[in-house]
matplotlib code that plots the C-alpha trace (Angstrom):
import matplotlib.pyplot as plt

x = [1.8, 0.0, -2.0, 1.1, 2.7, -0.4, -0.5, 3.2, 2.7, -0.1, 1.9, 4.8, 2.4, 0.8, 4.3, 5.3, 2.1, 2.5, 6.0, 5.1, 2.2, 4.5, 7.0, 4.2, 2.7, 6.1, 6.2, 2.6, 3.5, 0.4, -0.4, -3.8, -6.1, -7.8, -5.0, -7.6, -8.5, -5.0, -4.8, -8.1, -6.7, -3.7, -5.8, -6.2, -9.2, -6.9, -5.6, -9.1, -10.3, -7.5, -8.7, -12.4, -13.0, -15.2, -13.0, -10.8, -9.9, -12.5, -15.1, -12.2, -10.9, -14.4, -14.5, -10.8, -11.5, -14.1, -11.9, -9.0, -11.0, -12.4, -9.2, -7.5, -10.2, -10.2, -6.4, -6.5, -9.5, -7.9, -4.3, -5.2, -7.7, -9.0, -8.3, -11.3, -13.3, -12.2, -8.5, -9.1, -10.8, -7.8, -5.4, -7.3, -7.6, -3.8, -3.1, -5.3, -4.8, -3.5, -0.1, 0.2, -1.3, 0.9, 4.0, 2.7, 2.4, 5.9, 7.2, 6.1, 6.9, 3.2, 3.5, 5.9, 3.2, 0.2, -1.6, -1.7, -2.8, 0.0, -1.0, -0.7, 2.6, 4.2, 3.1, 4.3, 1.2, 3.0, 4.3, 1.2, 0.0, -3.8, -3.2, -0.9, -3.3, -6.2, -4.4, -3.2, -6.9, -7.9, -5.1, -6.6, -10.0, -8.5, -6.8, -9.9, -12.1, -9.5, -8.5, -10.9, -10.8, -8.0, -5.6, -6.5, -6.0, -2.5, -1.6, -3.0, -1.5, 2.1, 1.7, -0.5, 1.6, 4.6, 2.5, 3.8, 0.7, 2.5, 0.3, 1.7, -0.1, -3.2, -2.1, 1.3, 1.7, 5.3, 4.1, 1.2, 3.6, 6.0, 3.4, 2.5, 6.1, 6.9, 4.6, 7.4, 10.7, 12.9, 11.7, 13.4, 12.3, 14.6, 14.1, 16.7, 16.8, 16.9, 16.8, 16.1, 15.5, 14.4, 15.5, 16.1, 12.8, 10.8, 12.7, 11.1, 12.5, 12.1, 12.5, 12.8, 11.3, 13.1, 11.9, 15.1, 17.0, 13.9, 12.5, 8.8, 7.7, 8.7, 7.3, 7.8, 7.2, 8.6, 10.4, 12.1, 9.5, 6.7, 8.4, 8.8, 5.2, 4.2, 6.4, 4.8, 1.3, 2.1, 3.5, 0.3, -1.9, 0.0, -0.5, -4.2, -4.9, -7.9, -6.4]
y = [-7.3, -4.7, -7.5, -9.5, -6.4, -5.9, -9.4, -9.2, -6.0, -7.6, -10.7, -8.5, -6.5, -9.6, -11.2, -8.0, -7.9, -11.6, -10.9, -7.8, -9.7, -12.6, -10.0, -8.2, -11.4, -12.3, -9.0, -9.5, -12.9, -14.1, -16.1, -15.3, -18.2, -15.7, -13.4, -11.3, -9.7, -8.5, -7.2, -5.3, -3.8, -2.5, -1.0, 2.9, 4.6, 6.5, 3.2, 1.8, 5.0, 4.7, 1.1, 2.1, -0.2, 0.3, -2.1, -0.3, -0.6, 2.0, -0.6, -2.6, 0.5, 1.0, -2.5, -2.5, 0.9, -1.0, -4.2, -2.1, -0.1, -3.2, -4.9, -1.9, -1.1, -4.8, -4.7, -1.5, -2.7, -5.9, -4.5, -1.4, -2.5, 0.3, 3.0, 5.3, 5.2, 8.7, 7.8, 4.6, 6.6, 8.9, 6.1, 4.3, 7.5, 8.0, 4.4, 4.4, 8.0, 8.6, 9.4, 6.0, 4.0, 5.5, 4.7, 1.1, 0.9, 2.1, -0.5, -3.1, -1.1, -0.9, 2.1, 0.2, -2.3, -0.1, 0.2, 3.8, 5.9, 7.8, 11.0, 9.8, 8.0, 11.2, 13.3, 11.0, 9.2, 6.1, 8.1, 10.2, 9.5, 9.5, 7.0, 4.7, 4.8, 3.9, 1.1, -0.2, -0.4, -2.2, -4.8, -5.4, -6.0, -8.3, -10.4, -10.5, -11.6, -14.1, -15.6, -14.6, -12.3, -14.2, -13.8, -10.2, -9.5, -11.2, -8.9, -5.7, -6.3, -6.5, -2.8, -1.6, -3.2, -0.9, 2.1, 5.4, 5.9, 6.6, 6.4, 9.8, 11.3, 10.8, 10.6, 11.6, 9.1, 10.3, 13.8, 12.6, 10.5, 13.3, 15.6, 13.0, 12.4, 16.1, 16.4, 14.9, 16.9, 14.0, 11.6, 11.1, 9.2, 7.6, 5.5, 2.9, 0.9, -2.8, -4.8, -4.5, -7.3, -8.0, -6.8, -3.1, -2.6, -4.2, -3.7, -4.1, -2.1, -2.8, 0.1, -0.1, 2.7, 3.6, 5.7, 6.7, 3.3, 1.1, -0.4, 0.2, -0.8, -1.9, -1.2, -2.5, -0.9, -0.5, 2.7, 3.9, 6.5, 4.0, 1.7, 4.7, 5.6, 2.0, 1.9, 5.1, 3.9, 0.7, 2.8, 4.9, 1.8, 0.3, 3.5, 3.1, 5.7, 5.0, 5.2]
z = [-48.4, -46.3, -44.7, -43.9, -42.3, -40.2, -38.9, -38.2, -36.2, -34.3, -33.4, -32.3, -30.1, -28.7, -27.9, -26.1, -24.1, -23.1, -21.9, -20.0, -18.2, -17.4, -15.8, -13.8, -12.5, -11.0, -9.2, -8.1, -6.7, -8.3, -11.5, -13.1, -14.1, -16.4, -17.9, -19.5, -16.2, -15.7, -19.3, -18.6, -15.4, -17.4, -20.1, -19.6, -21.3, -23.5, -25.0, -25.3, -27.0, -29.6, -30.4, -30.6, -27.6, -24.5, -22.6, -20.1, -16.3, -14.9, -13.8, -12.2, -10.5, -8.9, -7.5, -6.4, -4.4, -2.3, -1.9, -0.8, 1.6, 3.3, 3.7, 5.1, 7.5, 8.7, 9.2, 11.2, 13.3, 14.2, 14.8, 16.7, 19.2, 21.3, 18.7, 18.3, 14.9, 14.0, 14.2, 12.4, 9.5, 9.3, 9.1, 6.4, 4.4, 4.7, 3.6, 0.6, -0.6, -4.3, -3.1, -1.2, -4.0, -6.6, -4.5, -4.2, -8.0, -8.4, -6.2, -8.7, -11.7, -12.7, -14.9, -17.3, -18.0, -18.5, -22.0, -22.6, -25.5, -27.5, -26.0, -22.4, -23.2, -24.5, -21.6, -18.8, -18.1, -16.9, -14.0, -13.3, -9.6, -10.7, -13.4, -11.2, -8.3, -10.4, -12.1, -8.7, -7.6, -10.9, -10.3, -6.8, -8.3, -11.0, -8.3, -6.2, -9.2, -10.3, -7.0, -4.2, -1.1, 0.7, -2.2, -2.7, 1.1, 1.0, -1.9, -0.4, 3.1, 1.6, 0.9, 3.8, 6.5, 5.3, 4.3, 5.7, 7.8, 11.0, 14.0, 15.0, 12.0, 14.1, 17.7, 19.0, 21.8, 22.5, 23.2, 25.4, 27.4, 27.8, 29.1, 31.8, 32.8, 32.9, 35.9, 37.9, 37.1, 38.4, 35.8, 32.4, 29.3, 26.8, 23.6, 22.9, 19.6, 20.7, 17.5, 13.7, 11.2, 7.7, 4.3, 3.6, 1.8, 4.7, 8.0, 11.4, 14.3, 18.0, 20.6, 24.3, 26.4, 29.6, 32.5, 34.1, 34.2, 34.0, 30.8, 31.1, 27.5, 24.0, 20.6, 17.1, 13.7, 10.2, 11.1, 14.2, 14.7, 14.4, 17.0, 19.4, 19.1, 19.7, 22.7, 24.1, 23.4, 25.3, 28.3, 28.5, 28.4, 31.3, 33.2, 32.7, 30.1, 27.8, 24.2]

ax = plt.figure().add_subplot(projection="3d")
ax.plot(x, y, z, "-o")
ax.set_aspect("equal")
plt.show()
């Protein structure tokens, strides 16, 4: 009877795990050829320790950190031509910091799918930023190993493109432009929202920048602030400033 109860418990756990993994793969927009990679990515060391196992997501986290860093660096390099290395480094750091990664993980409900030890479960481990960010990197590595770099890149860019890594965190182009324009007291800058598109969770804004009554530049971004900064940056470039 005890053995039967044990196998019944195991079957129930396996059924729950399969259901959870199917749900998560739907949120990832990726179906694993080798589901064991995803299961490993979800396995926290506290859970593995309780099972007397050495299989946890720490090695995947190590790999995922590098894959994430490369994809983010390439994206910033190609989308921000002319931006100095120092600014690119700061932007990448902001995009892949623990706070950002934990937020990405929350978007897909990753915490609900993690395999955590009882202690971590009872102390809110499923919502702890350090655990969520590490698990997110592990999932990136699992996708990379299962499907290759292009698939991993597609997944990562879903989040990096909308990351709250505003350009103004590094360079405030609006302030720079205002300082230039203020040299002539008769000139006046204004930013006008021209358009917005996309779903609520992934909107794109377009802002027109006017010097007096003339539109001198436009910018787009995933927030009005980003769009305004992009417009100011474009205006400075048109004026011949090296950015």
